[in-house]
N, C-alpha and C positions, 0 to 999 in steps of 0.2 A: 440639380439634385445632388446632395452630398453622397460621397462614397460610403457604401455599407462596409463596415469593418470586418476584420478577420478575427476569428476566435482561436486563441492559443490555449491548448491544454498542456500545462507545464508541470512536470514532476520535480519536486524540490528535495528529493532524497529522504532518507529514513529518519532524520531528526537532527543530526549535526548540521548546523548552518553552513559549514564549509563544504559539505558534500552536495553541492549544487553546481550545475554546469555554467560555464561562461556565457553560453548562448542564452540560457534561461535568464540570467541576470540582465543581459542586454535587453531582452524583450520586456522583462518586467519593468524596466526603467522607461520604456517607450510607449506602453499602452495607456489608454485613458482611464481604465479602471481594472482592478484585479479582484476577482471573486474567489472566495474561499468557503468551503463547506463548514457548517457548524451544526450542533444539535438544536432541535426546536426548544430545548430546555434552557439553553444559554448560548452566548455568542462566542464561546472559546473556540479557537482554531490553532492547532499547532503549526499547520502549514503557513498561516498568516504570521505567526511569531518568527518562523524561519526567514521569511522574505523581508521582514522589517529591517534585518541587519544589512541587507543588500540594497533595498529600495526604501529608505526611511521616509521619503516624501511622497510615496505612492498613495493613490486613492484606493483603499482596500475596503470592500464590502463583503459581509458574510451572507451566505444563502442557507437558510435553515432546512435541515433534512431530518425527518423523524427516525428514531432509532428503534424500529420495530419491523415485523414481517408482514404487516397488513398490506396486501397488494393494492387495495383501493386507496388507502391513505398514502402509500408510497407513490403511486401513479399521479395523484393530485399534486404531491410535492414536486415531482420531476417536472410536470407540466408548468406549474407556477414558476419554478426557478428557471426553466428553459425560456419562458416568455420574458422574464426579467433580463436574461442574457441577450435575447434577440432584440429587445427594446434598446439596450445599451449599444449593441452593434449598429443599430439603425441611426441612433441619435448621437453617439459619442465616438464612433470609429472603432479601432482595434481594442479588444479586451482580452483578458487572460483569466483562466480558471486554474488555480493551483491545487495540487494534491500531493500528499505524502507519497514517497516512493516513486513509482512509475505510473503515468496516466492510463496505461493499457494493461495493468496488472492488479486485479482486484480493487479497482478504483471507482470512486464516486463519479469521476469524470466520464467513464465509459457509458454510464446510464444517462448522464446529462447529454452527452453527445448524441446518443440514439434518439432521445426525445427532441432535441433541437432539430435533428435531421428529419424526424417525422413531421415536424411543424413546417420547417422550411428546408427542403432537401438540398437547395443550392448554396447553403451557408458555407462560406470559405473557412476551412479549419486547418490548423497546423499543430502537430503534436511534437512536444519537446520532451524526449525521454529523460527519466531520472533514475538514480541508483536505488535499487530495491533494498528492503530491509534484510533479505537473506543474502544478498551480495555483500552488504556491509558486515553482516554477522560472520560469514565465511572468512572474510578478510581479517577481522579483528581476532578471530580464534585460530587463524591459520589452518582452516579446514578446506581442502579442495572439494569443490562441489561435484566435479566429475573428472575422471582421468581415463585415458585409453578408450575402451568401448563401453564404459559404464553408462547406465541410464540414470536420469534425474527426473523426478516428478515433483511439482509444486501443488500442494493441496490445501484446501481450507478446512480448519477444524471447527468451523462455526456451527456445524450441526452434529457434532459428536464424532464417533469413531467407526461407524459401519463401513463407509467408503474407504477410510484409512486402513482398516484391517485388510481389505482385499488388495489395496494398492501396495502395502508393505510386503505382501507375499510375492509380488511380481517384479519389483524394481530394486536396483542396487542402493540408491540414495534418495532420500525424500526430504523435502522442506515442508513443514507443517506451519501454516500461518493461522492467525486468529485462534490461538490456543486458549485464550483466557476463559471463555464461557464454559467449555466442557473439558477443562484441563484434567479433571479426575478420570474421565472416561478415556481420554487420550493416554494418560499415564497407565491405566489398566491395560490398554491394548499393547503398549510398548512392553509392559512387564510380561504379559502372556506370551509375547513373541521373543522374549529374552533379548530385548533391544535397548534396555535402559543404559547399559554400559557403552553403547554406541551412539547415544543421543546427547546433544548439547542444547541447553536451554538459554535463550537470550531474552532480555527485557529492557526496554527503554534505551536502545542503542544510541549513543551520542548525546544523551540527555542526563540531567541529574538523576541519580538513582539507577544508573546503568548496572545491569547484573548479567553475569555469564556463569552458568552452572554446568560443569562437566559431569559431576556426579548427580545425575537426575534422580537417583534413588532418594536423595535427601529432600526432594520436593513433594514427596507423597502427602496428599491432603493439603497442599499449599494453595493459597489464594494468589493468583497471578495478575499482572498488569494487562490492560487492554493492548498495550504495545509489546506483545510477546510472541515468540516463535520457537520452533525446535528444528534442528537439523539432525537427521538420522543418517549417519555415514557408516553403512554396514561393511564396506570394503576398504576402510581407511588404511588398514595395515597391510593390504595386499599390493604386490607389485604387478599391476595388470599389463605391464609391457613385456613381462616374461611369459611368453606363450609356448 
């Protein structure tokens, strides 16, 4: 009986092909097949484009996922794709699933992993962490994410600003991911809390069309990219080591 393979969940970074770990590249070159998520409407995958630079001869296949909130439709997609991965593990050995950023941070892989484990709980899995978009954003803009005893919260803006409003009242610094869909509501929340001057907007980091906007007021009513985020650093000018 052939050995059942290991599933690698690999983070390939925020977009710049150079922001991928040496370990990730080594594994990508060794597996039998690499899976990447795509929309059900097309087979485009930025994660696939990133790894092509490092593993040009790799066997890469896309797994389609619907871009909607219908739980029944989503569950069917998770199960279908999980079975595809499990079949590959059984027949072809080690496989990888690549994802932008980090596999354990707002990632498609985390849902796939849960479904795979629900079907076959003993599946061998190894996670290779990746650089997140907000780590790359903080670095390119020279914005410390946390200093001293500051707090940092990472939130999703995918459903608007209700949770964001409550979070901003309690923490020092905040990263808002997935800002594209409800950017107008997020902008309004930041304006109401007088935080626009302490916010920096990032879009398409490490990719053509990269944008960094420190004067967020200029983005009122703007249409933003899917690959966008905001860092709110409310204590950037304070020396927190002076107690």
